[in-house]
C-alpha positions, 0 to 999 in steps of 0.5 A: 444495467449495461456495463462498460466492461468486466474487470477482474482484479487479482489482489492478494491484499485487498481491504477489508480482508487484508492483514493490518500491516497492509492498510494503505496498500490494500486500499488500492484494489478496493478503491479501484473496484468501488470507483470503477463501478461508479463509472459504469464498470463491473469489477470482480476482485479476488483476494486472500482472506487473511483469517484463512491463510494457509488453512486449506488442505490440498485434498479439499481444494476443489470442493471448497472452491465449488462451495465458495463459487456457489456462495458468492454466485449471486453477488458475482451476478448482481453486484457492480463490484464485489470483493471476494476473499478466498483461503490459501493452501497450507502449503503448495509444493516442497519448497513452499512447505519448507518455508512455511515451517521455518516462519511464525506469524508476526504483528500485523499478519507479517511472517517472522523467521525462526532461529537457526537452523530454520533460518538456513531452510527459509533462505534456501526456500525463499531463493528457490521459490522466488526464482521458480514460482513466486513468494509466500503468496504462492500457496494462494494461486491454486485456489484462485485458479480453481475458483476463477475458472468458474468465473471464466465459464460464465462471464466475459472478462474484458481485462485483468489487473494483476496487483503486486506485491506480493507475486500472486497477482501478476503470476495469475494474471499472466497465466489467465491471459495466456489461457483465455486470451484476456489482456492484462496489466500489472499494477505495482504498489512498490517497484518489483525489484526494490528488495533484491540486490546483486547477482540475485537481483540480476537473475530475478530481473529475468524472471520478472521480464518473463512474467511480464512479457504478456502484459499490455502495460504496467502502472506504478505509484509515482512517475520515476518508478514508472519511467524505470518500469518502461525501461525494464519492461519496454511497455507503456508505463503509467502512473496512478498515485494512491490518492485518498477517498474524498467521500470517506474523508468528508464523512468522518468527523475530526477527533477533538484532541484535548492537547496539541497533537503532533501525530504519525500513523502506521509503519516506519523503516530504519532501512530507508527512513530516519524518524530521529530528526522529527523526534529531536524537533519535538524534544526541542519544541518542548524544551523551548516551551518549558515542557507544556502539559498540553502537547503530546506526540501521538502515534497509532500503529504496529510499532508502538513499542519501538516508537516509544523506545526511540522517543525516550532515546530522543529525550521525550518523556512518557508524559508527552506521549500518547502511543497505542497500537493499530486502530481501524481506518475510521479512527485513523482518519478521525485522528488525522483530521483532529491532529495539529501537525502530521509527521511525514517521513521521506527517504533522505539522501543518506539512506537513498541507496539503490536505483529505486530510492535515489529520487525518494517516494510518495509514502501512501499516507501523504495522500491520506494527509492531503485528505485530512487537510492538516499541515505536514511536517517532513524532516529530513527532506528527500530533495526529490519527489516528496519535497516537490509534492509538499512544496508545490501544494503548500502542504506544510514544511519539508526541511532538513533543518532542526531550527526551521522544523521547530519554528514551524511546530511553534507557529502551529502550537501558537495557533492551536493555543489561540483556537485557530484551526490549522490547515495546510495552506492550499487546496488548489489542485488537490482534487487530482489526488482523490481516489475518484480521479485515480479511477478515471485515470485507470478507466482511460488505460483500460479503454485503451487496452480493450480498444486495442484488443477489439481492433485486432480481433 
């Protein structure tokens, strides 16, 4: 088969080799690869094998890289798209070593800082690493460099996509672009300056602008962040939302709940989200219905203990909870499709501190919820991006009013009791959010970049 071109995607996190704490983000490069290949592209994705993070000694780097390439070579040559997991070094450089000894592994593959005095060491190492050569993903870059050089010797790569976050994807893309004269684009899953404030944020902005100097364009996951990228980098800035895999969603049967399930999946952050109003809504709903035995607040994710604590603080007894930890993707989708109401958390105005938060955001799961086709309840609203999306497509209720939220939940409960299936009101225009449609948008960007390169070569 003759391909339209060859794309190399550099993504530290990519399904199915990602840490569990990066479930939706890791779907992005995987879905790009799968769907681009169906459009006639050859796609190679290099990602970090989360089971082999920080396991490789520097002495074995070259030999392991050669062994891995030999093991993957047939796949690279024959498959239209391949996801190739690579290990990372135990540490890379003195500052990365200091960082590595000051943390332990947390839930979902995250890193948790040790206490004093390691906290001081970690802070110093983090600042140094971030300003000089990137974050915790730095130890993966030598492995990718060694492996990718073998790809470049045998395959013509037309364009590189550097995924962020973390930093490794864009650092490697920038370096390979300069070494091999291959155009590249940066794909941001989150705003690159989101975590940084004050003087450090100002200094890091200069570092980021230097890394992105060689990029042809940037992509972000909502139009507001793309607008900010265009202002920051002075390059074409595109928007490709996360979307949902329609084919996969259509294949997964809905879970048959024996109770009225009001559900939430994944993570939440007290820093910029507030889940208390949704819990207060459910607590009031229970009270008005005399604590029905056939209603549950359903949660699956890594923060199960924190979720239970918050529910109990809101007056919701354990009898009205069904809470457990992380479950695999297929189970999550089945639970979504079987739920009566799906909870969604925006960035409310009182937590929208900073430039990147002031218009809200699209939580990745909102598009998964679109795929599930069940009504959404978002309380409190952001008066921004998410409110507009939910309202324009009639996905459910977005409000800051407890009374409105309770009435909405009551209506869905009555429909559930009558065995009337609850669905979001309108499906019109929702095909724009499929992963397949997002791949078409990426293809258009890739073709522009390749044609521009060919015009000057």
